Structure formats: structure tokens, C-alpha cells
N, C-alpha and C positions, 0 to 999 in steps of 0.2 A: 765456119767463121761467123756467119750470120747469127747462129745461136750464141756464140761467145759474146758478140757485140750486144745482143739483146740482154744477156745476163749481166753484162757490165752496165747497161743503161738503166735497168730496172731499179736499182737503188736510188739513182738520181731522180727518176720519175716519182718514186714513192716519197722521196724527201720533198720534192716540189709540191706534191699533193698534200703532204702533211702541213707544209707551211701555209698553203692556201686554206686548208681546213682550220688552222689556228687563227688566221686573219678573219675568216667568216665567224668563228665562234667569239672572238674578241669583239668584233664589230657589233654582233648581235647583243652582247651584254652592255656595251656602251650605249647603243641605240635605245635600249630599254630604259636605261638610267637617266639620260639627258632629256631636257625639255626640248621637243622638236616643234619648230614653228615655221610655217610658210606664210610670208607676208602678202601674197597676192594670189587669191583663188577666185576664179570666175564661175564657180558653181551656181551662184544666183541666176545666171543666164538660163540654166536648166531648170532651176527651182521655179522660175516664173512661167514655165511651160506646163500646160495641162497634163496631168498624169505622172509627172516626175516626183518620186518619193525619195527624199534623201536618207530615210531610215532603212531603205532596202538596198541590198548589194546589187549593183548593176554590172554589166559585162562590157568592157571597153570595146571588144571585138564586135559586139552586136549593136551597141548604140552610140559608141564614140565618147561616152561620158567618162570622166576621170576621177570624180570625187563623190563620195557619199560617206555617211557615218561608219558603216561596216568596213569599208575599204580603208578609211582613215585608221580605224582600230587595227585592222590586219597589218597595215604598213607601219604602225607605230608613230603615226602623225598625231601629236598631242593637241596642236592648235593651228588654226588657219585664220587669216584675215579674209573674210568674205567680201568681195568687191561689189559695192553699190555702183554699178557701171552704167553710164549712158554715153553713147557716142555723140559727139558734138553736132547739134542741130542749129536751126536758125536762132539768132540772138535778138529776138523781139520780146516785148513784155508777155505776149501770149505764149510764145514758145518757152520762155523761162518759167512761166507758171506751170506749163505742162511738164517740164523737166522736174520741177519740184514735186509735183503730184506723183510722177512715175518713180522718183527716188524714194519717196515716202512709202510707196507700195512695196518696193523691194525691201526696205527696212522691216515693214510689217510682215512680209513673207518669211524672212529669216527668223524674226522673233517668234512667229507662229510655229515654225518647224521645230525650233528648240523647245518651245513650251510643250509641244505635243510629245516630245521624246526626252523627258528630263532624266531618264535612266541612261541616255546615250551622250548627251551634250549639255553644255551650259554657256550662257553669254559671259564673256570676259571683257573687262575694260582696263584692268590693271595686271601687273605681273603676278601679284599675290593671288589673284583669282585664277590665273592660268596654272600656277603651280598647285593650287588647291584642287582644281579640277583634274589635273594629272594624277594627283594622289588618290582621288576618288575613282579613278579609272574611266573618266569621261573626257570627251573632246571639248576643247575650248574654242568658242566662236567669237572672234573679234570682228569689228566693222572697219572697213576702209572705203573711201569713195574715190572711184577712178573717174576723174574729170570734174572740175569745180563748177561746171555749167549749172547744176541745180541750186547753187548759191544765188544765181541771178545777180541783181545789183543791190541786194539787201543783206547786210552783215548779220542781221538778227537770225537769219537762217542757219548760221554757223552754230549758234547756241541750240537751236531746234534739233539739228542733227547730232550735236554733242550729247544732248539729253537722250537721244535714241541709242547712244552707245558708240558713236563715231569717234575713232581715235587717229585716223590720218586721212588726208585728202591729197590725191594726185592733182596738182593744180590744173593741168590740161590733159587732153588726149592727143589725137592725131591732127587736130586743127587748132588754130589760134582761137582763143576765147576772150572774154572781157577781162580776165585776170592776167593773162600772159601769152607769150608766143610759144607755140609747139615746136618740137624738133623736126616735125615731118610735114608741116603745112606746105602744100605745093605752091602756094602763093607767096611764100617767104614771110619774113617778120612783119609784124604790124605795130608792135609797141617797142621793139628793140629791147625786149626783156619783160620785166613786170610792168603792167600799166599802173597808173596812179591808184586805181581801185584795187589792183592786185597787191599793192604795198599795204593797203589797209587790211586786206584779207590775211596776209601773212602775220601782221601785227595782232589781229584778233585771234588767229589760231594759236599764236604764242600765249596770249592772255588766257585763253580757255583751256589750253593743254591738249591741243590737237597737233599731232606730228605733221610737219610740212613735208610732202613727198615730191621730189623733183624728177621722178621718172617721167618720160615723155616730153619734158619741157626743153626749150632751146638752150644752148650753151649760155647765151647772154642772160636768160631768165635764171639759170642756175647761179651765176655769179651775183646777180641782183639779190636773190634770196639769201645767199651766204652773207652778203654785206649787211642785210637788213635784220635777219633773224636774231632773236635773243636765245633761242634754243637750238639744240642739235637737230639736224634734218636727216631724212632717209631717202634712199632711192629704193622703192618697194619692189621693183622688178626691172632691173637694168643690168647690163653686162659691160665688158671692157672693150673699148674701141681699139685698143692696141692689138687685140686678138681677133676682132671682127669689126671691120671698119664701116660702121653704119651710124647715122646721126643719133639713133635711139640709145646707143651705148655711151659710156662715159670715158673721157680721155684720162690719161694718167694724171695730168695736172688737176682735173676735176676730182679724181679719186683722192689724191693727196690733200686737196683743199677740204673735201668732205671729212676726211679723217681729222684734220686740224680743228674742224668745227665740232668734233666729237660724234659725228654721224656714222651711218653704216649704209653700205651698198648691198642689196639683196640680189643675188645672181639670178637672172632670167634664163629659163630653159627653152624659150621659143627658138627653133632651129636656126632661123635667119639672124638671130642675135648672138648665137653661140659660134657659128661657123658660116662663112659666106656660102650661099648655095651656088650651084652651077648657073651660068649666065642665062641659059634657057629657062630654068626653073624660076629664077629671079624675075625675069621679064613676064612670065606667065602669072606669077603670084602678084606682082606689082599691078598688072592690068586689072586683076580681079579685085584687089584692095581699093583701087581708085573707083571702081564701079560701086563698091559697097559704101564708100564715103558719101555718095549722093544722098541728099537729105529728103528727096521726094520719092524714094523707092517704096513700092508697095511691099507688104509683108511677104507676099508670094514671090516677088522678084528677089527679095533679100534671101529667102530660103533657097531659091534656085542658085544664086551666087555662092552661098555658103556650101551647098552640095558640090559645086564646081571646085571650090577651094579644097574640100575634103578629097575629091578625086585627084586633084593635082598633087596634093600631099602624098597620097597613096602611090601615085606614079613614080615619085622621086624618093620613096621611103628608103631605098638602099643608100641614098646620099645623106641620110640624117646623121647629125653629130651623135657622139656617144656620151655616156655618163662621164667618161674620162675627159672628153672635150669640155664639158660643163665645169668639172672640177678644176680644169686648167684656169678658168676665170677666177674661181675662188683663190687659187694659189697665186695668181697674178696680183690680186689685191693684197694678199698677205705679204708678198715680196715688196710691194710698193710701200705698205704701211705696217700692219701687224695683223694678228688674228682677232684684234678688237674691233675691226671695222668692216667685216664682211658677214653676210648671211645668205639666206635662200628665199627667193620669191619666184617660184617656177612658172607661174602663169598657166597652171593647169586649167582645163576647160576654156582657155583663151588662146590656145595655140602652142602651149608648152608641151614638148615631147622630145625625148632623145632615145636612141637605141639603148635598151636595157631599163627604160623607165617610161612606161606608157600611161600609168595611172598612179594614184597616191598609195596603192598597196605595195609598190615596188621601191619606196624611197630608201629602204635599207641599203640599197646599192650605193648611195652617196656616202653613207657612213663607212661602208666597206672600202671604198676608194680612198677616203681620208685616212683610214687606218693603214691601208696598203702603202700610203705615202709617208707614213711615220708620224702623223699628227697625234698628239696626246689627247686623252679624254677631256682635259681642261679646255684645250683649244676647240675640240669638236663641240663641246657644250656651248662655247661662245658662238661658234658659227651657226649651230642649229637653232639657237633661241636666246642665248644669254645676251648677245650684243643688242638685239632690237628691244629686248625687255629693259636693258640698261637705259637705252635712249628714251623709251616710254616713261620710265621712272623719272629721268632727268627733266623731260618736257613737263611732266606733271608737277614736279617740285618747283621749276622755274615759274610756271603759271601762277603759283600761289604768291609769288613775289611781285607780280606785275599788276 
């Protein structure tokens, strides 16, 4: 009887395997053809460390890094926005000057890395440049700035960064700044949205052609930006609050409002923004994050805390969300709006990681899941890069009229 059941089952198993093979083959072809863009990559954090070479393939299991040029090529990642990131520090003239100096050093490091390896990558500031670099078989490196702190109180700094290649600014990070309120400041709101200075920052970004990024900002800041901006805005690395109820994620109303504005939300793959962690893990990570936010930490203390965070993440690795969980967020946005207003900003090297996708070489898994769910190549092309390039083009076009 067992042999008979096995014989009857074999054709169904073979059929299922054939279907899976067809999905993988179809996804691979689509993945190769479309322009793939991730709008938030924290690889500059590693690039600023002594000895890290972005032109060399690294091993995630050995050093925890997730991005380099060889792995981008292996995974079929055509373009990434490298984040000029500075955690919020003191808001004094001296601290602002130091933030500007440090931001410029990150710009210089990225430019230097690309200049050293022209056979691997090129700087991109427009959609045309991204498509050209893909055609040439090279990686496109865009610039984003995570946290507007390096602007200080001087709007002229925006033009300075724009001329270095900057094409979006995340207005705040995890603490309030002089521009706006953050979604996660433990002290609560300071400006009840955008500050007066923040309003001028948004207007100047519109005028220059820099995309306004509302990831990390408070809900009131988001609505202030939407009311004020002349151009579409982006959320470079945010997910859906309806699926994971944390302040960093966007509500359904915010997502619909963003779509009406013509903007796009780029889904974040940080585990705690994809799926709520267990209570024990959440308390552990929250305590570590609060310690890391201290502005007077020594570099040694910061490294110790970062190692503790890595150890905590490893301990709870079996609870990590999956690629399917992350794609659920993409699908949620599509159901609320359309395939025209969602993209991907995984936050790799900044905490982004799900089961089945530990580094940039494994991003084909996202395309496979989208194909498995029946999405067309046209929609997949929009999700992977078409939508954010449309916004970039629109922001550039509107800037010429202001």
C-alpha cells in the first residue's frame, strides 16, 4: 500500500518541483532585465573603517558586512543610494560644524572608492545615468543623506551637498533636530512637526531638486511636509504600520496620502519594522539602542554596544521575519494604492536582514517571491527601481520651474 501511495504521489511532487523551477527561471530572467535599486544602503559605515575595501567580496558570516561591489553584481543589484549617515548629536555651532566636516568626509570616501574602481561602478545623479551604467555592466552609486543635522542652520549647505551628488535627505534620524521632530525621540515632539527652519529646508530642497525623505520623521512632520512640498516625496526605508505597529512605519492614511502626492514608500527590511519581535527581544534591543543614542559615548564603548546588539540579534535569529513577510509589506502598499507607489530600501549594513536574505547577493529572492505571487514584469520593474526613478525625474523637472 505504501508503495502504491508513493507511486501516486510522485507525479504531484514532480509537478510541484517543475512549477517551482519555472518560477525561479522566470524570476531570474526578469531580475536581469529590470533596473534594480535599493534606496537605503549603510555601507559607508563600513567604508569609513580602516581596511574595508568595497571592491573586494566579503563574507557576511565572517565579518557581518552585507554590501560590496562584487556582491552587488552577484545579486543583480544595479544601483544603491549610499547613505551619508550621522546619528544626531549636540545641536551647537561647534557640533554642527563637526557634523558638516564628517559628512563631507563620507562624500569624499564614496567618491574616492568609485574613482578607484571605474570598471566596477560609477556615480549616478539621474535616472539616465543609472540606466546607462546598467547597460555598461557597472553598479550605480547614488547619494542619500540620513539625518539633516549636517545642514546645520545654513541653507547654503544644501547646494554644497547637491553639488557633491546628493539627491535625497532624510530630514531626521532617531532624535529631534533643528529641522523637525523624529518619530522615535524619547522626549517627544519639540516642534510639533516641521520647525520654521525646516520649512525653508523643504522649500530649498524642492528648488534644488533634492528628494525630501520622510523616513524616521514624526507623523505630524510627515503631514507638514506633504502640505508644503511642491514635489513628490519618498520614504527611503519605511514599512507599513498596519503590519508592524511601530512609530517608524507609516499608517495606511500616510501611505495613501504619499501616493496622492505622487511619492513612493521603499520597504525597510529591518526585522523589527517587518514583524514585531518577541517581548523579551524587544526589551533587550530597546535598552541597547537607548545606550547607543548617548552623545558622549567613546568609540570603544560604542563598539562594545554594537557587539552586544549583534549577539542579541544572533540569539533571536530563529524569530527573524522572512522574505515573504517583507514582501507582504510591498503587497499591502499595492492593495492600498497601486504598484506605482512602492519600492525597496532594505537598510542593509544598518540592521536590515530577513531569513533568506542576509546580504545583497541574495536579493533575487525578492523577485522570486513577487513572481510567485503573480506580479507582472512591468509591475516588478516599477517596484525594483522604476517608481523611485520616476520621482527623481519629477523632482528634477519641478526644480527647474522654481
